[in-house]
RODO-2510 file (C-alpha; in nm, 4 decimals, decimal comma):
residues 106
     n   res          X          Y          Z
     1     m    -2,9197     6,5622    -2,9651
     2     l    -2,6055     6,3468    -2,9677
     3     t    -2,5630     6,2016    -3,2903
     4     s    -2,5369     5,7981    -3,3570
     5     d    -2,1644     5,8232    -3,3976
     6     q    -2,1416     6,0569    -3,1019
     7     w    -2,3324     5,7883    -2,8851
     8     s    -2,0936     5,5382    -3,0100
     9     t    -1,8096     5,7415    -2,8864
    10     i    -1,9974     5,7662    -2,5371
    11     k    -2,0369     5,3988    -2,5134
    12     r    -1,6851     5,3314    -2,5892
    13     l    -1,5820     5,5536    -2,2962
    14     v    -1,8550     5,3727    -2,0843
    15     d    -1,6547     5,0443    -2,1916
    16     w    -1,3175     5,1889    -2,1272
    17     l    -1,4240     5,2923    -1,7585
    18     d    -1,5969     4,9764    -1,7137
    19     s    -1,2737     4,7792    -1,7969
    20     t    -1,0713     5,0321    -1,5749
    21     n    -1,2827     5,0871    -1,2681
    22     g    -1,5767     4,8158    -1,3078
    23     r    -1,9585     4,9191    -1,3037
    24     s    -2,0317     4,8840    -0,9158
    25     r    -2,2917     5,0789    -0,7438
    26     e    -2,0109     5,2967    -0,5954
    27     e    -1,8403     5,3632    -0,9828
    28     i    -2,1618     5,4506    -1,0929
    29     g    -2,2205     5,6905    -0,8239
    30     l    -1,8685     5,8497    -0,8581
    31     r    -1,9592     5,9063    -1,2491
    32     i    -2,2571     6,0808    -1,1351
    33     l    -2,0609     6,2772    -0,8595
    34     k    -1,8014     6,3539    -1,1458
    35     l    -2,0571     6,6053    -1,2762
    36     t    -2,0263     6,8206    -1,0074
    37     e    -1,6868     6,8646    -1,0577
    38     e    -1,7396     6,9284    -1,4504
    39     v    -2,0229     7,1693    -1,3644
    40     g    -1,7999     7,3783    -1,0887
    41     e    -1,5250     7,3980    -1,3908
    42     a    -1,7926     7,5660    -1,6126
    43     g    -1,8842     7,8159    -1,3236
    44     q    -1,5353     7,8830    -1,2835
    45     a    -1,4398     7,9349    -1,5979
    46     w    -1,7411     8,1997    -1,6641
    47     i    -1,6204     8,3690    -1,3201
    48     g    -1,2891     8,3858    -1,5211
    49     v    -1,4321     8,5484    -1,8260
    50     q    -1,6465     8,8231    -1,6417
    51     g    -1,3261     8,8887    -1,4217
    52     q    -1,5205     8,8591    -1,1307
    53     n    -1,2351     8,7730    -0,8898
    54     p    -1,0769     9,1247    -0,8319
    55     r    -0,7437     8,9766    -0,7274
    56     k    -0,7228     8,7327    -1,0656
    57     g    -0,8831     8,9678    -1,3256
    58     v    -1,0272     8,7887    -1,6507
    59     t    -0,8592     8,4656    -1,6520
    60     h    -1,0790     8,2483    -1,9066
    61     t    -1,2132     8,2968    -2,2342
    62     i    -1,5550     8,1750    -2,3954
    63     a    -1,3772     7,9233    -2,5863
    64     d    -1,2835     7,7722    -2,2264
    65     v    -1,6564     7,7974    -2,0703
    66     q    -1,7585     7,6208    -2,4175
    67     d    -1,4917     7,3374    -2,3389
    68     e    -1,6028     7,3208    -1,9688
    69     l    -1,9571     7,3090    -2,1033
    70     c    -1,8789     7,0030    -2,3437
    71     d    -1,7104     6,8142    -2,0539
    72     v    -2,0628     6,8467    -1,8463
    73     i    -2,2430     6,7078    -2,1577
    74     v    -2,0168     6,4110    -2,2136
    75     t    -1,9887     6,3478    -1,8583
    76     a    -2,3711     6,3298    -1,8417
    77     a    -2,3903     6,1367    -2,1401
    78     v    -2,1330     5,8794    -1,9850
    79     a    -2,3342     5,8408    -1,6504
    80     l    -2,6436     5,7947    -1,8401
    81     a    -2,5108     5,5377    -2,0573
    82     s    -2,3823     5,3534    -1,7704
    83     i    -2,7264     5,3368    -1,6134
    84     s    -2,9291     5,3295    -1,9181
    85     g    -2,9342     5,0478    -2,1576
    86     e    -3,0972     5,3075    -2,4467
    87     p    -2,9635     5,6230    -2,3263
    88     e    -3,0427     5,7856    -2,6689
    89     d    -3,4147     5,6877    -2,6140
    90     v    -3,4102     5,8409    -2,2580
    91     l    -3,2579     6,1502    -2,3765
    92     a    -3,4766     6,2028    -2,6570
    93     e    -3,7978     6,1282    -2,4652
    94     k    -3,6814     6,3977    -2,1912
    95     l    -3,6018     6,6617    -2,4309
    96     a    -3,9223     6,5886    -2,6016
    97     k    -4,1040     6,6392    -2,2463
    98     i    -3,9139     6,9601    -2,1902
    99     a    -3,9859     7,0907    -2,5184
   100     a    -4,3590     7,0608    -2,4741
   101     r    -4,3870     7,2002    -2,1701
   102     s    -4,1794     7,4968    -2,2759
   103     g    -4,3719     7,5405    -2,5909
   104     a    -4,0296     7,4495    -2,8238
   105     a    -4,1907     7,1388    -2,9427
   106     t    -4,2141     7,0731    -3,3157
***
């Protein structure tokens, strides 16, 4: 879960994007689509760690993958906060549902 300080940072990022790009339906769509770019970069980094491309060899580190996964998390949180007044609650409820169905609930 994100902390309250992290959610505050996410909300400041949303405010920054809103002031720069507005918050039209198109802008919201682009924020959601940005996730595909970030997920692709995480996948590319993992492929690079594995040296899966024989022409390129090993091109990335685990730290690169971690960095890209953080970009995915932040981008998703920004998109969520852009369409929800209480993204913290939305995420907490969803996580609780996932934990319950997986048997990982506390």
